[in-house]
VOGU-3710 file (C-alpha; in Angstrom, 3 decimals, decimal comma):
1> mtfknnlsik> 83,202/89,331/-96,225  85,110/86,306/-94,860  88,088/86,485/-92,873  90,405/83,998/-91,067  89,454/82,626/-87,566  91,595/84,994/-84,844  92,258/81,933/-82,819  94,383/80,596/-85,601  96,362/83,533/-85,677  97,248/83,041/-81,869
11> kliilnqlaf> 98,080/79,517/-82,443  100,084/80,382/-85,183  102,301/82,945/-83,388  102,619/80,616/-80,258  103,812/77,730/-82,466  106,331/79,877/-84,475  107,688/81,066/-81,166  107,775/77,807/-79,717  109,492/76,285/-82,649  112,018/78,839/-82,616
21> lfifsiitff> 112,830/78,102/-79,173  113,350/74,506/-79,753  115,468/74,985/-82,652  117,946/77,409/-80,562  117,937/75,077/-77,726  118,807/72,077/-79,866  121,481/73,752/-81,346  122,870/75,193/-78,133  122,709/71,841/-76,407  124,467/69,984/-79,276
31> iaikdaklil> 127,510/72,389/-79,082  127,663/72,428/-75,291  127,736/68,795/-74,833  130,553/68,534/-77,227  132,502/70,797/-75,139  131,179/69,042/-72,078  133,045/65,727/-72,965  136,489/67,453/-73,739  136,192/68,970/-70,163  135,384/65,800/-68,857
41> tknrieylhn> 138,383/63,976/-70,222  140,548/66,841/-68,760  138,816/66,571/-65,355  139,570/62,674/-64,860  143,209/63,317/-65,109  143,315/66,366/-63,231  141,139/64,710/-60,295  143,704/61,517/-60,080  146,580/63,874/-59,843  145,104/65,912/-57,000
51> lklltqetnl> 144,142/62,591/-55,387  147,764/61,481/-55,518  148,734/64,770/-54,116  146,409/64,281/-50,909  147,854/60,660/-50,302  151,144/62,328/-50,012  150,129/65,088/-47,604  149,853/62,662/-44,714  151,298/62,631/-41,076  151,830/59,007/-41,201
61> ktlegilntl> 155,568/59,106/-41,680  155,846/61,446/-38,727  153,815/59,013/-36,626  155,971/56,021/-37,864  158,729/58,000/-36,877  157,592/58,773/-33,525  156,415/55,464/-32,530  159,803/53,851/-33,596  161,592/56,543/-31,670  159,812/55,779/-28,625
71> sllpslhkfd> 160,430/52,009/-28,889  164,049/52,873/-28,601  163,979/55,276/-25,580  166,494/54,353/-22,882  164,237/55,182/-20,197  161,678/52,789/-21,526  164,542/50,033/-21,544  165,501/50,602/-18,060  161,797/51,327/-17,390  161,850/54,537/-15,502
81> kklvekqfig> 158,095/54,986/-15,505  157,818/58,494/-14,262  160,197/59,329/-16,990  158,426/57,503/-19,773  155,087/58,865/-18,736  156,367/62,465/-18,752  157,692/61,658/-22,348  154,462/60,370/-23,632  152,630/63,241/-22,432  155,172/65,729/-23,893
91> imektnlfhn> 154,951/64,154/-27,107  150,992/64,483/-27,276  151,095/68,047/-26,384  153,979/68,939/-28,757  152,374/67,001/-31,619  148,826/67,074/-31,498  148,670/63,781/-33,327  147,501/61,619/-30,377  144,314/61,033/-28,454  146,371/58,788/-26,001
101> illfdnkgnl> 149,858/56,966/-25,929  149,736/53,777/-23,506  152,174/51,166/-22,405  151,525/47,542/-21,963  153,588/44,517/-21,158  153,575/41,380/-23,414  150,726/39,894/-21,682  148,364/43,016/-22,215  148,633/44,479/-18,877  148,254/48,400/-18,802
111> iisakpvagg> 151,469/50,144/-17,388  151,332/53,648/-18,455  148,448/55,984/-19,900  149,174/59,609/-21,067  145,634/60,392/-20,210  143,555/58,878/-17,333  141,283/56,138/-18,630  138,000/56,019/-16,729  136,845/52,457/-15,660  140,146/50,826/-16,562
121> lkpptdrlyf> 140,900/48,979/-19,923  140,419/45,386/-20,666  143,674/43,614/-21,678  144,033/44,071/-25,809  145,458/40,534/-26,198  142,318/39,856/-28,572  142,901/43,025/-30,845  144,222/42,679/-34,143  146,979/45,458/-33,664  148,227/43,576/-30,598
131> krvleqktls> 148,499/40,434/-32,071  150,204/41,786/-35,178  152,694/43,372/-33,158  153,745/40,151/-31,314  153,909/38,066/-34,486  155,811/40,663/-36,655  157,803/42,621/-33,999  157,433/45,941/-36,047  155,186/48,793/-36,238  151,557/47,530/-36,725
141> wgefaisrst> 147,945/48,660/-36,789  144,542/47,356/-36,106  141,048/47,495/-37,647  138,676/50,573/-37,571  136,856/51,067/-34,258  135,021/53,864/-32,364  136,832/55,311/-29,514  135,150/55,061/-26,342  136,590/58,298/-24,932  136,168/60,530/-28,016
151> gkpvihfaap> 133,404/58,771/-29,793  135,212/59,445/-33,028  136,620/56,518/-35,525  140,275/55,745/-34,720  142,602/52,940/-35,845  145,138/51,810/-32,961  148,699/51,502/-33,849  151,303/49,381/-31,908  155,331/49,536/-31,609  157,349/46,805/-30,224
161> vlnkknevtf> 159,920/47,397/-27,395  162,423/44,738/-28,067  165,281/43,633/-25,749  168,739/42,567/-26,628  167,148/38,812/-27,686  164,792/40,294/-29,820  161,878/39,663/-27,569  158,944/41,954/-27,011  158,894/43,082/-23,515  156,524/45,932/-23,820
171> vivatpvmen> 154,048/47,458/-26,585  153,641/51,062/-27,128  149,827/51,358/-28,350  148,843/55,044/-29,721  145,475/56,218/-30,775  146,089/58,976/-33,297  143,828/61,868/-34,327  142,819/60,573/-37,796  141,849/63,965/-39,027  145,505/65,105/-38,212
181> iiakisttpy> 147,130/62,049/-39,458  145,189/61,781/-42,991  144,963/65,087/-45,240  141,351/66,503/-44,691  139,020/65,766/-47,351  136,396/68,192/-46,696  138,568/70,488/-49,206  137,719/68,421/-52,261  134,693/69,515/-54,274  133,235/66,108/-54,594
191> ksiildergv> 132,467/63,452/-52,479  135,799/62,005/-50,971  136,100/59,113/-48,227  139,204/57,298/-46,562  139,029/53,454/-46,337  140,994/51,034/-44,023  142,637/48,222/-45,401  139,270/46,171/-45,237  137,678/48,723/-47,298  135,715/50,036/-44,172
201> ivqskedkei> 134,948/53,844/-44,312  137,020/55,741/-41,809  136,591/59,304/-42,871  133,593/60,703/-44,950  131,881/64,131/-45,512  128,666/62,082/-44,575  128,831/60,763/-41,142  126,305/58,041/-41,443  128,597/56,271/-43,653  131,655/55,496/-41,040
211> gsvyghykki> 132,016/52,176/-40,329  130,070/50,650/-43,273  131,845/48,730/-46,117  132,628/50,815/-49,100  130,348/49,393/-52,114  133,033/49,575/-54,874  136,111/48,518/-52,667  136,057/44,942/-54,277  136,474/46,548/-57,874  139,549/48,463/-56,418
221> kemntnegii> 141,208/45,421/-55,258  140,706/43,830/-58,446  142,624/46,284/-60,274  145,524/45,475/-58,237  147,064/48,899/-58,645  148,379/51,505/-56,372  146,068/54,254/-57,966  143,461/54,275/-60,834  140,076/55,098/-62,188  137,135/53,324/-62,192
231> kmeshhvvfs> 134,185/54,149/-64,454  130,680/53,921/-63,212  127,152/54,175/-64,773  126,499/57,630/-63,265  129,924/58,543/-61,954  133,660/58,052/-61,827  135,637/56,471/-58,792  139,099/57,600/-58,510  141,401/55,859/-56,068  144,976/56,217/-54,508
241> niyingkifs> 146,570/53,638/-51,766  148,709/54,912/-48,737  151,338/52,314/-47,637  153,136/51,694/-44,262  156,086/49,472/-44,106  155,289/48,454/-47,641  151,634/47,229/-46,771  148,445/49,186/-47,808  147,537/50,932/-44,496  144,424/52,960/-46,274
251> tlvaefpysi> 142,975/54,218/-49,593  141,816/57,696/-50,452  138,820/57,517/-52,720  136,871/60,339/-54,605  133,648/60,221/-56,891  132,778/62,721/-59,221  129,899/62,975/-61,720  129,871/61,546/-64,979  126,985/63,255/-66,154  127,054/65,753/-68,911
261> lsilyeegff> 124,614/67,945/-67,291  126,686/68,622/-64,346  129,698/69,555/-66,325  127,541/72,102/-68,099  126,370/73,335/-64,911  129,626/73,941/-63,689  130,790/75,463/-66,694  128,075/78,111/-66,428  126,125/76,992/-69,728  122,624/77,336/-68,209
271> tkflfyltli> 123,272/80,726/-67,086  124,290/81,591/-70,572  121,453/79,684/-71,773  119,040/81,733/-69,697  120,421/84,992/-70,718  119,960/84,353/-74,387  116,552/82,739/-73,559  115,435/85,771/-71,899  116,307/88,046/-74,916  114,365/85,590/-77,052
281> lifsyhtyfi> 111,298/85,802/-74,480  111,383/89,604/-74,553  111,198/89,640/-78,355  108,511/87,159/-78,213  106,684/88,789/-75,667  107,099/92,370/-77,891  105,562/90,453/-80,676  102,831/88,954/-78,752  101,911/92,342/-77,055  101,221/93,672/-80,484
291> ykklilkpln> 98,983/90,803/-81,307  97,143/91,224/-77,961  96,630/94,651/-78,339  94,992/94,849/-81,714  93,495/91,274/-81,865  93,500/89,145/-78,875  91,904/91,854/-76,173  88,756/92,451/-78,377  88,728/88,678/-78,751  88,963/88,159/-74,702
301> hieshfisfl> 86,321/90,635/-74,248  83,702/88,732/-76,497  85,117/85,563/-74,708  84,281/87,027/-71,334  80,900/87,513/-72,288  80,319/83,818/-73,365  81,962/82,873/-69,995  79,738/85,287/-68,238  76,727/83,370/-69,653  78,285/79,846/-68,698
311> dreilepidr> 79,152/80,914/-65,236  76,035/83,139/-64,302  73,668/82,082/-67,260  73,465/86,035/-68,308  73,873/87,251/-71,929  75,041/90,772/-72,260  75,430/92,589/-75,524  78,937/93,980/-76,206  79,524/97,624/-75,864  83,135/98,576/-76,732
321> mffgeldifk> 84,082/99,896/-80,222  85,951/97,350/-82,476  87,339/98,123/-85,924  87,306/96,360/-89,135  85,861/92,460/-89,023  85,821/92,346/-85,403  82,983/95,191/-85,527  81,066/93,148/-87,895  81,201/90,302/-85,634  80,141/92,391/-82,480
331> rtynkfidfi> 77,079/93,780/-84,144  76,212/89,990/-85,408  76,913/88,775/-81,896  74,573/91,475/-80,193  71,743/90,672/-82,426  72,118/86,834/-81,466  72,541/87,858/-77,951  69,294/89,697/-78,109  67,361/86,581/-79,891  68,790/84,442/-77,137
341> nrknkeigee> 67,602/86,440/-74,310  64,014/86,664/-75,611  63,820/82,892/-75,997  65,324/82,417/-72,406  62,790/84,501/-70,947  60,044/82,615/-72,737  61,485/79,442/-71,591  62,372/80,423/-67,955  58,493/81,640/-67,505  57,154/78,308/-68,990
351> knfwhtlfne> 59,610/76,417/-66,630  58,334/78,248/-63,420  54,884/77,532/-64,251  55,235/74,120/-64,498  57,475/73,959/-61,439  55,156/75,843/-59,615  52,269/73,691/-60,821  54,551/70,469/-59,921  54,945/71,948/-56,554  51,433/72,741/-55,691
361> ipqpillvnr> 50,158/69,075/-56,308  48,900/67,954/-52,679  49,985/64,492/-53,396  53,754/63,597/-52,816  55,271/62,793/-56,232  58,921/61,617/-57,103  60,954/60,873/-60,040  63,398/58,106/-60,166  66,157/57,419/-62,743  67,320/54,002/-64,128
371> dyevtfanya> 69,636/53,383/-61,116  66,833/54,049/-58,399  68,324/57,378/-57,510  65,920/60,161/-56,719  66,324/62,991/-59,347  63,255/65,349/-58,411  60,667/65,586/-55,871  57,827/68,002/-55,318  57,196/70,038/-52,169  54,664/67,655/-50,643
381> flhtfqikee> 56,795/64,727/-51,024  59,667/66,542/-49,101  57,314/67,543/-46,356  55,584/64,202/-46,012  58,828/62,268/-45,588  60,819/65,242/-43,704  63,566/65,336/-46,390  65,707/68,678/-47,301  65,988/68,898/-51,149  69,778/69,237/-50,773
391> dlkrthcyei> 69,662/65,724/-49,323  68,093/63,947/-52,250  71,267/63,731/-54,259  72,705/59,950/-54,578  69,442/58,959/-52,470  67,744/55,799/-53,735  63,856/55,742/-53,650  63,990/52,246/-51,459  66,181/54,237/-48,795  63,376/56,512/-48,310
401> thktknpidf> 60,122/54,467/-49,071  61,208/50,995/-47,733  64,331/52,057/-45,386  66,451/49,386/-47,023  69,869/49,565/-48,399  68,785/47,175/-51,723  65,883/47,383/-53,850  62,771/45,430/-52,347  61,937/41,872/-54,142  58,458/43,041/-55,285
411> cphreilekn> 59,754/46,730/-56,678  58,143/47,109/-60,078  60,664/49,951/-61,217  62,864/47,725/-63,344  59,801/46,142/-65,086  58,065/49,251/-65,763  61,368/50,734/-67,669  61,451/47,363/-69,541  58,001/47,222/-70,543  57,196/51,060/-70,690
421> asftyelyfp> 54,199/49,904/-68,324  52,534/51,336/-65,119  51,851/49,711/-61,825  49,951/50,422/-58,681  49,867/49,076/-55,040  48,968/49,981/-51,635  51,638/50,263/-49,254  51,912/50,942/-45,428  54,473/53,207/-43,629  54,805/52,204/-40,120
431> dkdkwyyity> 57,005/55,071/-38,942  54,029/57,380/-40,110  51,089/54,989/-39,573  49,750/56,016/-42,864  48,453/54,159/-46,001  49,360/55,226/-49,416  48,161/54,271/-52,760  51,173/54,657/-55,120  51,076/54,741/-59,015  54,310/54,020/-60,909
441> syftypnkfe> 54,384/55,205/-64,554  57,111/55,233/-67,231  58,579/58,605/-67,726  61,103/59,819/-70,304  62,590/63,110/-71,475  64,343/62,817/-74,919  68,008/61,924/-74,804  68,267/63,265/-71,045  66,301/61,052/-68,808  64,426/57,896/-68,425
451> gtlhifkdit> 62,851/56,463/-65,227  59,867/56,127/-63,430  57,207/58,675/-61,883  55,904/57,716/-58,403  52,731/59,590/-57,165  51,633/58,951/-53,670  47,793/59,134/-52,470  47,194/58,967/-48,759  44,326/56,392/-48,180  44,877/56,230/-44,411
461> dlkkaeekrl> 41,385/57,612/-43,675  39,925/55,276/-46,108  41,800/52,398/-44,790  40,649/53,259/-41,251  37,173/53,555/-42,337  37,117/50,109/-44,073  38,791/48,557/-41,060  36,243/50,234/-38,426  33,394/49,028/-41,220  34,637/45,514/-41,209
471> aiekqllhtq> 34,800/45,433/-37,294  31,414/46,794/-36,802  30,026/44,510/-39,506  31,540/41,673/-37,595  30,309/42,861/-34,413  27,148/43,456/-35,778  26,800/40,028/-37,528  27,761/38,552/-34,249  25,289/40,371/-32,151  22,662/39,552/-34,838
481> kleslgilag> 23,424/36,259/-34,235  23,015/36,342/-30,724  19,985/38,451/-30,964  18,424/36,087/-33,282  19,069/33,224/-30,925  17,651/35,747/-28,252  14,230/36,312/-30,279  14,321/32,335/-30,796  14,808/31,661/-27,435  12,555/34,471/-25,976
491> giahdfnnll> 9,679/33,080/-28,333  10,267/29,777/-27,341  10,549/30,641/-23,599  7,518/32,803/-23,633  5,297/30,235/-25,294  6,866/27,400/-23,032  6,322/29,596/-20,035  2,732/29,983/-20,769  2,279/26,179/-21,021  4,071/25,568/-17,814
501> mgilgnaela> 1,874/28,127/-16,121  -1,120/26,020/-17,049  0,381/22,912/-15,872  1,734/24,280/-12,583  -1,769/26,228/-12,257  -3,794/23,180/-12,469  -1,339/21,229/-10,291  -2,019/23,535/-7,665  -5,597/23,464/-8,255  -5,282/19,831/-8,151
511> lmmqnklpps> -3,267/19,773/-4,818  -5,973/22,401/-3,162  -8,438/19,488/-3,554  -6,171/16,761/-2,406  -8,445/15,672/0,037  -10,879/14,351/-2,739  -8,010/12,614/-4,458  -6,212/9,163/-3,929  -2,559/9,426/-2,568  -0,874/8,034/-5,592
521> viqnietikk> -2,492/10,653/-7,599  -1,328/13,516/-5,218  2,365/11,978/-5,396  2,413/12,123/-9,357  0,752/15,540/-9,259  3,570/16,749/-6,890  6,188/15,079/-9,233  4,527/16,947/-12,014  5,006/20,435/-10,093  8,734/19,760/-9,192
531> isekaahltr> 9,584/18,808/-12,944  7,467/21,967/-14,222  9,305/24,150/-11,825  12,740/23,139/-13,064  11,400/23,663/-16,417  10,378/27,301/-15,475  13,745/27,768/-14,062  15,271/27,112/-17,522  12,467/29,507/-19,143  13,550/32,303/-16,965
541> qmlaysgkgk> 17,309/31,723/-18,109  15,922/31,491/-21,822  14,154/34,848/-21,104  17,023/36,575/-19,195  19,161/35,698/-22,352  16,666/37,162/-24,705  16,340/40,250/-22,332  12,698/39,966/-21,564  13,179/38,352/-18,327  12,553/41,517/-15,901
551> fiikeieins> 9,471/40,995/-13,581  10,217/42,968/-10,523  11,790/46,608/-11,212  12,819/48,513/-8,087  15,932/50,765/-6,765  18,668/48,688/-5,926  21,774/50,110/-3,866  24,416/47,770/-5,165  26,561/47,922/-2,130  23,973/47,034/0,462
561> fireifdlik> 22,503/44,330/-2,061  26,020/42,584/-2,315  26,309/42,506/1,734  22,808/40,816/1,752  23,765/38,069/-0,487  27,306/37,949/0,654  26,564/34,665/2,784  24,902/32,842/-0,343  28,066/34,117/-2,072  30,363/32,670/0,159
571> vsiskkasfi> 28,524/29,324/0,019  28,618/29,087/-3,745  32,486/29,287/-4,121  35,216/26,870/-3,273  36,595/26,576/0,247  40,144/27,365/-0,946  39,148/30,616/-2,542  39,678/33,983/-0,433  36,976/36,444/-0,834  37,336/40,306/-0,752
581> lnlyekeplv> 34,808/42,871/-0,888  36,097/46,354/-2,350  32,957/48,588/-2,061  32,943/52,346/-2,817  31,173/53,781/-0,045  31,406/57,567/-0,583  27,852/57,761/-2,103  24,849/55,224/-2,560  25,304/53,208/-5,915  21,769/53,080/-7,008
591> iigdpgqieq> 20,280/51,268/-10,179  16,953/50,526/-11,411  16,406/46,660/-12,079  15,266/43,136/-11,064  16,836/42,435/-8,065  16,671/38,624/-8,683  18,112/38,908/-12,238  21,094/41,246/-10,660  21,339/38,304/-7,813  21,652/35,684/-10,702
601> vilnlvinas> 24,549/37,804/-12,501  26,489/38,118/-9,433  26,184/34,559/-8,573  26,845/33,231/-11,958  30,020/35,451/-12,062  31,400/34,449/-8,617  30,847/30,696/-9,260  32,688/31,253/-12,716  35,548/32,899/-10,887  35,430/30,213/-8,337
611> ealeekegli> 35,706/27,374/-11,032  38,656/29,249/-12,776  40,736/28,729/-9,842  40,526/25,262/-10,656  40,412/23,773/-6,860  43,453/25,869/-6,259  44,052/28,616/-3,483  43,164/31,962/-5,284  41,502/35,274/-4,659  38,118/36,694/-5,880
621> tittgkqycd> 37,460/40,172/-5,396  33,908/42,141/-5,927  34,692/45,689/-6,707  32,213/48,530/-6,823  32,217/51,819/-8,213  30,946/54,866/-10,340  32,344/56,326/-13,349  31,279/58,652/-16,155  31,187/56,631/-19,594  31,530/58,454/-22,818
631> skylentvdg> 30,461/56,791/-26,285  33,974/56,104/-27,014  34,466/53,894/-23,785  30,644/52,378/-24,230  31,676/51,315/-28,024  34,732/49,193/-26,909  32,538/47,043/-24,652  30,989/43,724/-25,527  28,528/44,576/-28,431  28,610/48,214/-27,556
641> ytrnlregyy> 29,494/48,832/-31,253  25,829/47,766/-32,127  23,786/49,658/-29,429  22,646/53,137/-29,006  23,957/53,527/-25,592  23,543/56,771/-23,541  26,405/58,723/-22,288  26,493/59,383/-18,557  27,441/57,897/-15,177  27,222/54,303/-14,839
651> vyfevtdngc> 27,409/52,346/-11,583  29,675/49,191/-12,015  30,574/45,832/-10,147  33,387/44,035/-11,088  34,155/40,473/-10,307  37,928/39,605/-10,625  39,915/36,416/-9,996  43,433/35,185/-10,389  42,714/31,854/-11,887  43,397/30,112/-15,224
661> gmdketmqri> 42,161/33,068/-17,559  41,166/32,898/-21,172  43,018/33,030/-24,681  41,515/35,196/-27,317  39,693/32,665/-29,272  37,656/31,850/-26,003  36,831/35,389/-25,023  35,436/35,890/-28,515  32,758/33,035/-27,802  31,820/33,009/-24,214
671> fepffttkft> 28,756/34,804/-24,670  27,509/32,348/-27,326  24,491/30,329/-25,951  25,193/26,719/-25,180  29,217/27,355/-25,634  31,065/25,945/-22,531  34,617/25,334/-21,353  33,365/22,980/-18,677  32,926/19,401/-18,994  29,354/19,529/-18,284
681> grglglsail> 26,582/22,086/-18,353  24,210/23,765/-20,535  26,251/26,735/-21,229  23,484/29,624/-20,584  25,266/31,336/-17,564  27,140/34,223/-19,485  24,767/34,493/-22,646  21,863/34,915/-19,695  24,094/37,431/-18,057  24,431/39,333/-21,443
691> givrghngvi> 20,710/39,110/-21,586  20,124/40,368/-18,211  22,637/43,261/-18,734  21,066/44,240/-22,236  17,765/44,247/-20,394  18,845/46,620/-17,840  20,630/48,954/-20,681  23,878/47,999/-19,346  27,151/46,911/-20,770  29,941/44,556/-19,978
701> kvysekgkgt> 33,718/44,898/-20,374  36,059/41,582/-20,137  39,545/41,379/-19,651  41,409/38,154/-19,650  44,710/36,683/-20,128  45,891/33,077/-20,310  47,359/32,127/-16,751  46,888/35,666/-15,312  43,206/35,610/-14,422  39,796/37,240/-15,543
711> sfkillpsak> 37,827/40,424/-15,016  34,180/40,785/-15,758  33,074/44,339/-15,264  29,204/45,064/-15,312  28,093/48,791/-15,877  24,613/49,827/-15,255  22,954/53,184/-15,726  23,093/55,221/-12,572  19,727/56,530/-10,777  19,266/58,963/-8,041
721> psldninfrn> 17,912/57,514/-4,762  14,198/57,929/-4,399  13,030/59,799/-1,267  9,742/57,957/-0,941  9,387/54,072/-0,661  6,230/52,649/-1,973  4,436/50,212/0,017  2,234/47,853/-2,026  -0,888/46,682/-0,304  -0,611/43,017/0,098
731> ikgdfkgktf> -3,090/41,357/-2,497  -2,180/37,893/-1,269  -5,026/37,816/1,176  -8,740/36,995/0,907  -9,788/37,154/-2,288  -13,511/37,090/-1,703  -15,189/40,382/-3,023  -12,393/41,186/-5,304  -12,716/41,565/-8,993  -9,676/40,548/-11,234
741> lviddeevvr> -9,161/41,598/-14,916  -6,755/38,945/-16,476  -5,189/40,296/-19,614  -3,208/37,344/-21,546  -3,013/36,204/-24,985  -2,688/32,714/-23,886  -6,046/30,942/-23,292  -4,385/28,020/-21,095  -2,852/30,947/-18,825  -6,359/32,753/-18,698
751> ivtknmiefl> -8,225/29,681/-17,795  -5,872/28,547/-14,918  -5,805/32,161/-13,250  -9,597/32,236/-13,627  -10,063/28,905/-11,969  -7,603/29,926/-9,222  -8,946/33,237/-8,306  -12,547/31,634/-8,457  -11,662/28,911/-6,317  -10,128/31,464/-3,843
761> ggkvfeasng> -13,535/33,502/-3,841  -12,630/36,442/-6,425  -14,373/37,284/-9,758  -12,696/37,383/-13,053  -13,082/39,416/-16,177  -11,044/37,949/-19,065  -9,607/39,727/-22,180  -7,344/37,896/-24,872  -5,481/41,164/-25,931  -4,495/44,608/-24,589
771> iegieilknn> -7,229/46,750/-26,576  -9,840/44,246/-25,283  -8,635/44,284/-21,764  -8,557/48,463/-21,813  -12,194/48,391/-23,101  -13,486/46,156/-20,242  -11,619/48,423/-17,641  -13,371/51,661/-19,404  -16,509/49,895/-19,226  -16,260/48,604/-15,466
781> pykidivild> -13,723/51,146/-13,780  -15,232/50,776/-10,450  -15,701/47,077/-10,440  -12,345/46,060/-10,944  -9,862/46,193/-8,243  -6,709/43,986/-9,456  -5,384/43,758/-13,082  -3,266/40,490/-13,999  -1,202/41,642/-17,147  1,015/39,701/-19,557
791> ltmpklsgee> 4,097/41,819/-20,632  4,316/40,127/-24,169  1,459/40,477/-26,086  0,368/40,973/-29,955  -0,927/44,737/-30,944  0,083/46,235/-27,445  2,738/45,262/-25,357  2,135/44,735/-21,667  3,927/48,408/-20,737  1,821/50,170/-23,227
801> vfreikkikn> -1,284/48,513/-21,619  -0,074/49,288/-18,084  0,150/53,135/-19,237  -3,323/53,108/-20,431  -4,547/51,328/-17,417  -2,884/53,954/-15,095  -4,594/56,665/-17,046  -8,180/55,322/-16,679  -7,716/54,124/-12,750  -4,727/55,353/-11,311
811> dvf> -5,094/53,177/-7,907  -5,669/49,749/-9,545  -3,204/47,064/-8,854
//
């Protein structure tokens, strides 16, 4: 079954009622306008007649008669001042037409005033009314003005007092009450005004108009008639002139509307129209009520269900009872609702699943539309960038990630949209101190959304690990280079030292037999010895750099040690330098080391500090102390990354100056062999210091700034002071009867040592390596008194051989 759309019925009823109202209104207005035109013609004539009556209802004749009578008073001609003043006051009290009556002589001097005048009056000789009365010798008036005493508009009148020669002797000046002279205009139904002879508004219902020139006065003058009607666009102007002595004194003007609607309003047309309209509306409402009860109300009920869905997204079935076609529609609608609810539930569950999944992803994710506006972000993004979800609206992606007001130059967003491509790059966020690997992908949802998907991956730990690895590799490479040079220097120094020992030993042996040699030969041998000793000093530096230069190991109390060499230190520095010791005295600062090498470290650092002062006055400070060093602190020292250093307490001495300082580039190279900033020198000073400190398992910490000075801090493992001091026997005496075991891999060293001992009366066993030496000692434990041992040998090192020897014979030297 098919039936008409119920909404069409509603429209049809409404249109039918509107059409009826429209036709009724047109006919009614047509008749009303015709009647209004007749009324308008009638009203124009009536208004003009009424205005003429108003011009006749004035007291101007009375005013004229009073002033003329006063000018003829005998008391005035005889000039009885008191009588005249009394007569002026009496007229004012009886007539109530004047504000004041005054008497002036023909020169403008005030003689009499019926009312006292505050502050006096200036002579009115320049006023129009005074000039006219002198010229015309008859009743005259002046221009519109505002009274100083009353604050109201007035027109001054003047009457001449003539003598027998027809000369003006006095002038009577009256200021009349204008409201009492000219008929009141407040009784007129429309706008009415009074003009003076110049067209200035003297009286009006609207006070703000008083004193201004009437806009249509020019047209009134052009008509050149005593009275008339002027037709304007929106109203009519009716006027009538008032005359005194045959001259226009004033003009009375009235304005009444020309609008047909205003006439209809006056005739009560709208009231009648509204009455009939109300009857029609009541009839229409009755018709609509029937329609609403039977048709509209059921349809509204259905509509409310749809609106409820739009507002709350809830679809509910209709449970009301309908009749006829609407009941068929209700059953169909309920089936539709049931189907939609099932589908909505399925879609909602799927939406919740994907929404939850999206927010559970730990990486920050962002959806950006074509205009760079953020449309959606997961919880990880909101948490990472500390943004509330409601603040994302109309926020652009570059405002969040780059903190800029416009897209950055290298932003790939637009290119991805155009090419439907993907893009990745790494981005650092300074405010979070984090690195992110960002993947940009094209994203589209059919007919609804097109933009880019941004996925952030936190790679901060990887970046920091990479930076740390590179730093370690760089430091390791630098250390390996220095160690390679150290190994090379140590090897060369060791072999060279053995050769020098042979040279020096043979030179010493030759000098022991100098009584058998010519003087020239002895001099050459001494020269060879001196040169060899200088070469030996260089080898000691190279051995120190390689970390293999420790020869005498003993306890050293740093504070006492520095005091012992203090005089030597002072001699080594510039005379312009001030020297300060800042020693930690609360406990002994003990280390295990070679005193000669520790002295070399201190002297080299002090000499460097002195040279940094550049022959200027300055300050050098040696500070000692003790501190606990953890692994992090030790790693931040010179080559600390590459060494397995022990955590614990370290004794330190720090040499500080306020000299020229160093830049970063210089600081990175100061421990390289043969690198120097001096004009002359070999550059082994600091590299040798580094080797010595390494050999003592210590570290170096350097601080310097260009123009602000330098600080070298040497940290060595702290040792507990020994309670017993070991006193070694002096073996430098008579060698007769002593048996020596010489263990050295260099034949030259063995030969020189053997010759020296035998020359001094001793006996010698020789061994070319540690294993051979241990076997000799085992076979001759009671024959051998003293062992001379090389520290660097193949197969077994000197330290290993020493431990084995002490096991075999503990009292051997």
